PyMOL Python script that loads the backbone (N, CA, C, O; Angstrom):
from pymol import cmd

cmd.read_pdbstr("""\
ATOM      1  N   MET A   1       0.851  -1.173   0.000  1.00  0.00           N
ATOM      2  CA  MET A   1       0.000   0.000   0.000  1.00  0.00           C
ATOM      3  C   MET A   1       0.899   1.239   0.000  1.00  0.00           C
ATOM      4  O   MET A   1       1.813   1.351   0.817  1.00  0.00           O
ATOM      5  N   SER A   2       0.636   2.154  -0.909  1.00  0.00           N
ATOM      6  CA  SER A   2       1.447   3.364  -1.005  1.00  0.00           C
ATOM      7  C   SER A   2       1.075   4.343   0.112  1.00  0.00           C
ATOM      8  O   SER A   2       0.040   4.197   0.763  1.00  0.00           O
ATOM      9  N   ASP A   3       1.935   5.339   0.320  1.00  0.00           N
ATOM     10  CA  ASP A   3       1.645   6.348   1.340  1.00  0.00           C
ATOM     11  C   ASP A   3       0.363   7.100   1.013  1.00  0.00           C
ATOM     12  O   ASP A   3      -0.392   7.455   1.918  1.00  0.00           O
ATOM     13  N   THR A   4       0.107   7.344  -0.263  1.00  0.00           N
ATOM     14  CA  THR A   4      -1.123   8.043  -0.661  1.00  0.00           C
ATOM     15  C   THR A   4      -2.345   7.207  -0.301  1.00  0.00           C
ATOM     16  O   THR A   4      -3.338   7.736   0.199  1.00  0.00           O
ATOM     17  N   GLU A   5      -2.273   5.905  -0.552  1.00  0.00           N
ATOM     18  CA  GLU A   5      -3.383   5.018  -0.196  1.00  0.00           C
ATOM     19  C   GLU A   5      -3.580   4.962   1.318  1.00  0.00           C
ATOM     20  O   GLU A   5      -4.710   4.934   1.806  1.00  0.00           O
ATOM     21  N   LYS A   6      -2.464   4.944   2.057  1.00  0.00           N
ATOM     22  CA  LYS A   6      -2.557   4.947   3.518  1.00  0.00           C
ATOM     23  C   LYS A   6      -3.205   6.244   4.009  1.00  0.00           C
ATOM     24  O   LYS A   6      -4.039   6.229   4.915  1.00  0.00           O
ATOM     25  N   THR A   7      -2.810   7.362   3.398  1.00  0.00           N
ATOM     26  CA  THR A   7      -3.376   8.663   3.769  1.00  0.00           C
ATOM     27  C   THR A   7      -4.870   8.679   3.493  1.00  0.00           C
ATOM     28  O   THR A   7      -5.657   9.122   4.330  1.00  0.00           O
ATOM     29  N   GLU A   8      -5.261   8.197   2.323  1.00  0.00           N
ATOM     30  CA  GLU A   8      -6.681   8.170   1.966  1.00  0.00           C
ATOM     31  C   GLU A   8      -7.474   7.253   2.899  1.00  0.00           C
ATOM     32  O   GLU A   8      -8.639   7.526   3.187  1.00  0.00           O
ATOM     33  N   ALA A   9      -6.861   6.178   3.370  1.00  0.00           N
ATOM     34  CA  ALA A   9      -7.541   5.270   4.289  1.00  0.00           C
ATOM     35  C   ALA A   9      -7.666   5.883   5.683  1.00  0.00           C
ATOM     36  O   ALA A   9      -8.650   5.641   6.383  1.00  0.00           O
ATOM     37  N   LEU A  10      -6.674   6.674   6.087  1.00  0.00           N
ATOM     38  CA  LEU A  10      -6.697   7.267   7.419  1.00  0.00           C
ATOM     39  C   LEU A  10      -7.644   8.464   7.527  1.00  0.00           C
ATOM     40  O   LEU A  10      -8.119   8.774   8.619  1.00  0.00           O
ATOM     41  N   GLN A  11      -7.921   9.132   6.421  1.00  0.00           N
ATOM     42  CA  GLN A  11      -8.779  10.313   6.482  1.00  0.00           C
ATOM     43  C   GLN A  11     -10.173   9.992   7.014  1.00  0.00           C
ATOM     44  O   GLN A  11     -10.631  10.694   7.917  1.00  0.00           O
ATOM     45  N   PRO A  12     -10.880   8.970   6.509  1.00  0.00           N
ATOM     46  CA  PRO A  12     -12.185   8.658   7.088  1.00  0.00           C
ATOM     47  C   PRO A  12     -12.066   8.152   8.530  1.00  0.00           C
ATOM     48  O   PRO A  12     -12.957   8.387   9.346  1.00  0.00           O
ATOM     49  N   ALA A  13     -10.971   7.463   8.842  1.00  0.00           N
ATOM     50  CA  ALA A  13     -10.756   6.998  10.213  1.00  0.00           C
ATOM     51  C   ALA A  13     -10.615   8.195  11.145  1.00  0.00           C
ATOM     52  O   ALA A  13     -11.103   8.173  12.274  1.00  0.00           O
ATOM     53  N   MET A  14      -9.944   9.241  10.666  1.00  0.00           N
ATOM     54  CA  MET A  14      -9.787  10.438  11.473  1.00  0.00           C
ATOM     55  C   MET A  14     -11.142  11.088  11.738  1.00  0.00           C
ATOM     56  O   MET A  14     -11.418  11.509  12.861  1.00  0.00           O
ATOM     57  N   VAL A  15     -11.979  11.173  10.721  1.00  0.00           N
ATOM     58  CA  VAL A  15     -13.310  11.752  10.888  1.00  0.00           C
ATOM     59  C   VAL A  15     -14.106  10.939  11.913  1.00  0.00           C
ATOM     60  O   VAL A  15     -14.758  11.507  12.789  1.00  0.00           O
ATOM     61  N   GLU A  16     -14.051   9.627  11.801  1.00  0.00           N
ATOM     62  CA  GLU A  16     -14.769   8.766  12.752  1.00  0.00           C
ATOM     63  C   GLU A  16     -14.274   8.980  14.179  1.00  0.00           C
ATOM     64  O   GLU A  16     -15.070   9.044  15.115  1.00  0.00           O
ATOM     65  N   GLN A  17     -12.958   9.089  14.339  1.00  0.00           N
ATOM     66  CA  GLN A  17     -12.403   9.284  15.676  1.00  0.00           C
ATOM     67  C   GLN A  17     -12.788  10.651  16.241  1.00  0.00           C
ATOM     68  O   GLN A  17     -13.090  10.770  17.428  1.00  0.00           O
ATOM     69  N   LEU A  18     -12.778  11.665  15.408  1.00  0.00           N
ATOM     70  CA  LEU A  18     -13.166  12.995  15.885  1.00  0.00           C
ATOM     71  C   LEU A  18     -14.644  13.028  16.261  1.00  0.00           C
ATOM     72  O   LEU A  18     -15.023  13.704  17.218  1.00  0.00           O
ATOM     73  N   MET A  19     -15.474  12.312  15.524  1.00  0.00           N
ATOM     74  CA  MET A  19     -16.896  12.216  15.879  1.00  0.00           C
ATOM     75  C   MET A  19     -17.039  11.504  17.227  1.00  0.00           C
ATOM     76  O   MET A  19     -17.887  11.870  18.041  1.00  0.00           O
ATOM     77  N   ALA A  20     -16.208  10.488  17.458  1.00  0.00           N
ATOM     78  CA  ALA A  20     -16.250   9.767  18.728  1.00  0.00           C
ATOM     79  C   ALA A  20     -15.840  10.682  19.878  1.00  0.00           C
ATOM     80  O   ALA A  20     -16.408  10.604  20.967  1.00  0.00           O
ATOM     81  N   VAL A  21     -14.847  11.556  19.640  1.00  0.00           N
ATOM     82  CA  VAL A  21     -14.428  12.512  20.667  1.00  0.00           C
ATOM     83  C   VAL A  21     -15.565  13.476  20.977  1.00  0.00           C
ATOM     84  O   VAL A  21     -15.799  13.809  22.138  1.00  0.00           O
ATOM     85  N   ILE A  22     -16.263  13.920  19.956  1.00  0.00           N
ATOM     86  CA  ILE A  22     -17.400  14.822  20.168  1.00  0.00           C
ATOM     87  C   ILE A  22     -18.473  14.121  21.000  1.00  0.00           C
ATOM     88  O   ILE A  22     -19.083  14.731  21.878  1.00  0.00           O
ATOM     89  N   ALA A  23     -18.696  12.850  20.722  1.00  0.00           N
ATOM     90  CA  ALA A  23     -19.730  12.091  21.433  1.00  0.00           C
ATOM     91  C   ALA A  23     -19.325  11.759  22.873  1.00  0.00           C
ATOM     92  O   ALA A  23     -20.176  11.667  23.758  1.00  0.00           O
ATOM     93  N   ALA A  24     -18.035  11.584  23.095  1.00  0.00           N
ATOM     94  CA  ALA A  24     -17.558  11.202  24.432  1.00  0.00           C
ATOM     95  C   ALA A  24     -16.309  12.017  24.778  1.00  0.00           C
ATOM     96  O   ALA A  24     -15.210  11.466  24.827  1.00  0.00           O
ATOM     97  N   PRO A  25     -16.465  13.317  25.016  1.00  0.00           N
ATOM     98  CA  PRO A  25     -15.300  14.186  25.211  1.00  0.00           C
ATOM     99  C   PRO A  25     -14.456  13.870  26.440  1.00  0.00           C
ATOM    100  O   PRO A  25     -13.297  14.281  26.504  1.00  0.00           O
ATOM    101  N   ASP A  26     -14.998  13.160  27.407  1.00  0.00           N
ATOM    102  CA  ASP A  26     -14.244  12.848  28.619  1.00  0.00           C
ATOM    103  C   ASP A  26     -13.661  11.439  28.637  1.00  0.00           C
ATOM    104  O   ASP A  26     -13.062  11.030  29.631  1.00  0.00           O
ATOM    105  N   ASP A  27     -13.829  10.699  27.553  1.00  0.00           N
ATOM    106  CA  ASP A  27     -13.344   9.320  27.485  1.00  0.00           C
ATOM    107  C   ASP A  27     -11.884   9.308  27.032  1.00  0.00           C
ATOM    108  O   ASP A  27     -11.581   9.645  25.887  1.00  0.00           O
ATOM    109  N   GLU A  28     -10.989   8.921  27.931  1.00  0.00           N
ATOM    110  CA  GLU A  28      -9.559   8.938  27.620  1.00  0.00           C
ATOM    111  C   GLU A  28      -9.180   7.923  26.544  1.00  0.00           C
ATOM    112  O   GLU A  28      -8.279   8.187  25.748  1.00  0.00           O
ATOM    113  N   ASP A  29      -9.841   6.779  26.503  1.00  0.00           N
ATOM    114  CA  ASP A  29      -9.541   5.779  25.476  1.00  0.00           C
ATOM    115  C   ASP A  29      -9.907   6.300  24.091  1.00  0.00           C
ATOM    116  O   ASP A  29      -9.173   6.081  23.128  1.00  0.00           O
ATOM    117  N   VAL A  30     -11.031   6.981  23.991  1.00  0.00           N
ATOM    118  CA  VAL A  30     -11.448   7.579  22.718  1.00  0.00           C
ATOM    119  C   VAL A  30     -10.432   8.642  22.303  1.00  0.00           C
ATOM    120  O   VAL A  30     -10.050   8.720  21.136  1.00  0.00           O
ATOM    121  N   ALA A  31     -10.003   9.448  23.251  1.00  0.00           N
ATOM    122  CA  ALA A  31      -9.015  10.492  22.957  1.00  0.00           C
ATOM    123  C   ALA A  31      -7.698   9.891  22.487  1.00  0.00           C
ATOM    124  O   ALA A  31      -7.079  10.398  21.551  1.00  0.00           O
ATOM    125  N   ARG A  32      -7.269   8.815  23.133  1.00  0.00           N
ATOM    126  CA  ARG A  32      -6.018   8.161  22.727  1.00  0.00           C
ATOM    127  C   ARG A  32      -6.125   7.593  21.315  1.00  0.00           C
ATOM    128  O   ARG A  32      -5.193   7.722  20.521  1.00  0.00           O
ATOM    129  N   ALA A  33      -7.240   6.972  21.005  1.00  0.00           N
ATOM    130  CA  ALA A  33      -7.437   6.407  19.664  1.00  0.00           C
ATOM    131  C   ALA A  33      -7.422   7.510  18.614  1.00  0.00           C
ATOM    132  O   ALA A  33      -6.817   7.357  17.553  1.00  0.00           O
ATOM    133  N   ALA A  34      -8.085   8.617  18.910  1.00  0.00           N
ATOM    134  CA  ALA A  34      -8.100   9.746  17.974  1.00  0.00           C
ATOM    135  C   ALA A  34      -6.697  10.316  17.816  1.00  0.00           C
ATOM    136  O   ALA A  34      -6.287  10.655  16.706  1.00  0.00           O
ATOM    137  N   ASP A  35      -5.964  10.425  18.907  1.00  0.00           N
ATOM    138  CA  ASP A  35      -4.604  10.948  18.864  1.00  0.00           C
ATOM    139  C   ASP A  35      -3.720  10.081  17.985  1.00  0.00           C
ATOM    140  O   ASP A  35      -2.909  10.597  17.216  1.00  0.00           O
ATOM    141  N   THR A  36      -3.870   8.776  18.093  1.00  0.00           N
ATOM    142  CA  THR A  36      -3.078   7.859  17.275  1.00  0.00           C
ATOM    143  C   THR A  36      -3.348   8.060  15.790  1.00  0.00           C
ATOM    144  O   THR A  36      -2.416   8.111  14.987  1.00  0.00           O
ATOM    145  N   VAL A  37      -4.617   8.176  15.425  1.00  0.00           N
ATOM    146  CA  VAL A  37      -4.965   8.370  14.014  1.00  0.00           C
ATOM    147  C   VAL A  37      -4.420   9.705  13.508  1.00  0.00           C
ATOM    148  O   VAL A  37      -3.868   9.776  12.410  1.00  0.00           O
ATOM    149  N   VAL A  38      -4.573  10.756  14.305  1.00  0.00           N
ATOM    150  CA  VAL A  38      -4.081  12.076  13.889  1.00  0.00           C
ATOM    151  C   VAL A  38      -2.563  12.053  13.733  1.00  0.00           C
ATOM    152  O   VAL A  38      -2.034  12.600  12.765  1.00  0.00           O
ATOM    153  N   ARG A  39      -1.863  11.435  14.665  1.00  0.00           N
ATOM    154  CA  ARG A  39      -0.397  11.363  14.567  1.00  0.00           C
ATOM    155  C   ARG A  39       0.051  10.537  13.360  1.00  0.00           C
ATOM    156  O   ARG A  39       1.000  10.914  12.672  1.00  0.00           O
ATOM    157  N   ASP A  40      -0.621   9.418  13.101  1.00  0.00           N
ATOM    158  CA  ASP A  40      -0.280   8.592  11.936  1.00  0.00           C
ATOM    159  C   ASP A  40      -0.510   9.366  10.640  1.00  0.00           C
ATOM    160  O   ASP A  40       0.327   9.340   9.737  1.00  0.00           O
ATOM    161  N   LEU A  41      -1.638  10.046  10.555  1.00  0.00           N
ATOM    162  CA  LEU A  41      -1.942  10.835   9.361  1.00  0.00           C
ATOM    163  C   LEU A  41      -0.940  11.966   9.203  1.00  0.00           C
ATOM    164  O   LEU A  41      -0.476  12.227   8.093  1.00  0.00           O
ATOM    165  N   ASP A  42      -0.603  12.636  10.286  1.00  0.00           N
ATOM    166  CA  ASP A  42       0.375  13.717  10.236  1.00  0.00           C
ATOM    167  C   ASP A  42       1.723  13.219   9.730  1.00  0.00           C
ATOM    168  O   ASP A  42       2.355  13.869   8.897  1.00  0.00           O
ATOM    169  N   ALA A  43       2.160  12.079  10.225  1.00  0.00           N
ATOM    170  CA  ALA A  43       3.444  11.520   9.797  1.00  0.00           C
ATOM    171  C   ALA A  43       3.434  11.197   8.307  1.00  0.00           C
ATOM    172  O   ALA A  43       4.414  11.455   7.607  1.00  0.00           O
ATOM    173  N   LEU A  44       2.338  10.635   7.824  1.00  0.00           N
ATOM    174  CA  LEU A  44       2.253  10.317   6.398  1.00  0.00           C
ATOM    175  C   LEU A  44       2.237  11.584   5.554  1.00  0.00           C
ATOM    176  O   LEU A  44       2.896  11.640   4.516  1.00  0.00           O
ATOM    177  N   LEU A  45       1.499  12.593   5.980  1.00  0.00           N
ATOM    178  CA  LEU A  45       1.434  13.836   5.208  1.00  0.00           C
ATOM    179  C   LEU A  45       2.774  14.549   5.191  1.00  0.00           C
ATOM    180  O   LEU A  45       3.150  15.137   4.177  1.00  0.00           O
ATOM    181  N   ARG A  46       3.491  14.503   6.289  1.00  0.00           N
ATOM    182  CA  ARG A  46       4.820  15.128   6.337  1.00  0.00           C
ATOM    183  C   ARG A  46       5.801  14.401   5.424  1.00  0.00           C
ATOM    184  O   ARG A  46       6.720  15.021   4.888  1.00  0.00           O
ATOM    185  N   ALA A  47       5.616  13.094   5.240  1.00  0.00           N
ATOM    186  CA  ALA A  47       6.527  12.306   4.427  1.00  0.00           C
ATOM    187  C   ALA A  47       6.263  12.458   2.931  1.00  0.00           C
ATOM    188  O   ALA A  47       7.142  12.183   2.115  1.00  0.00           O
ATOM    189  N   GLU A  48       5.054  12.895   2.569  1.00  0.00           N
ATOM    190  CA  GLU A  48       4.727  13.049   1.153  1.00  0.00           C
ATOM    191  C   GLU A  48       5.478  14.231   0.568  1.00  0.00           C
ATOM    192  O   GLU A  48       5.649  15.257   1.227  1.00  0.00           O
ATOM    193  N   PRO A  49       5.930  14.083  -0.682  1.00  0.00           N
ATOM    194  CA  PRO A  49       6.608  15.209  -1.319  1.00  0.00           C
ATOM    195  C   PRO A  49       5.622  16.370  -1.518  1.00  0.00           C
ATOM    196  O   PRO A  49       4.433  16.168  -1.765  1.00  0.00           O
ATOM    197  N   THR A  50       6.150  17.565  -1.404  1.00  0.00           N
ATOM    198  CA  THR A  50       5.301  18.740  -1.603  1.00  0.00           C
ATOM    199  C   THR A  50       5.119  18.988  -3.097  1.00  0.00           C
ATOM    200  O   THR A  50       6.045  18.776  -3.880  1.00  0.00           O
ATOM    201  N   PRO A  51       3.927  19.437  -3.493  1.00  0.00           N
ATOM    202  CA  PRO A  51       3.697  19.704  -4.915  1.00  0.00           C
ATOM    203  C   PRO A  51       4.521  20.889  -5.376  1.00  0.00           C
ATOM    204  O   PRO A  51       4.801  21.809  -4.608  1.00  0.00           O
ATOM    205  N   ALA A  52       4.901  20.850  -6.638  1.00  0.00           N
ATOM    206  CA  ALA A  52       5.669  21.962  -7.220  1.00  0.00           C
ATOM    207  C   ALA A  52       4.796  23.211  -7.291  1.00  0.00           C
ATOM    208  O   ALA A  52       3.597  23.137  -7.559  1.00  0.00           O
ATOM    209  N   ALA A  53       5.410  24.332  -7.052  1.00  0.00           N
ATOM    210  CA  ALA A  53       4.674  25.599  -7.073  1.00  0.00           C
ATOM    211  C   ALA A  53       4.521  26.120  -8.475  1.00  0.00           C
ATOM    212  O   ALA A  53       3.926  27.179  -8.678  1.00  0.00           O
TER     213      ALA A  53
END
""", "prot")
cmd.dss("prot")
cmd.show_as("cartoon", "prot")
cmd.util.cbc("prot")
cmd.orient("prot")
């Protein structure tokens, strides 16, 4: 799986996790799961080459 495919797969997961945080803002397990997805997505986006200007 390419980094682009991984990024595309993580984007809906991030939305789901953020919705879970909204639904349960005081749940530490939900927050940790969301944090993991955001960090994974951030790492993949940072690793992707930047488009030419």
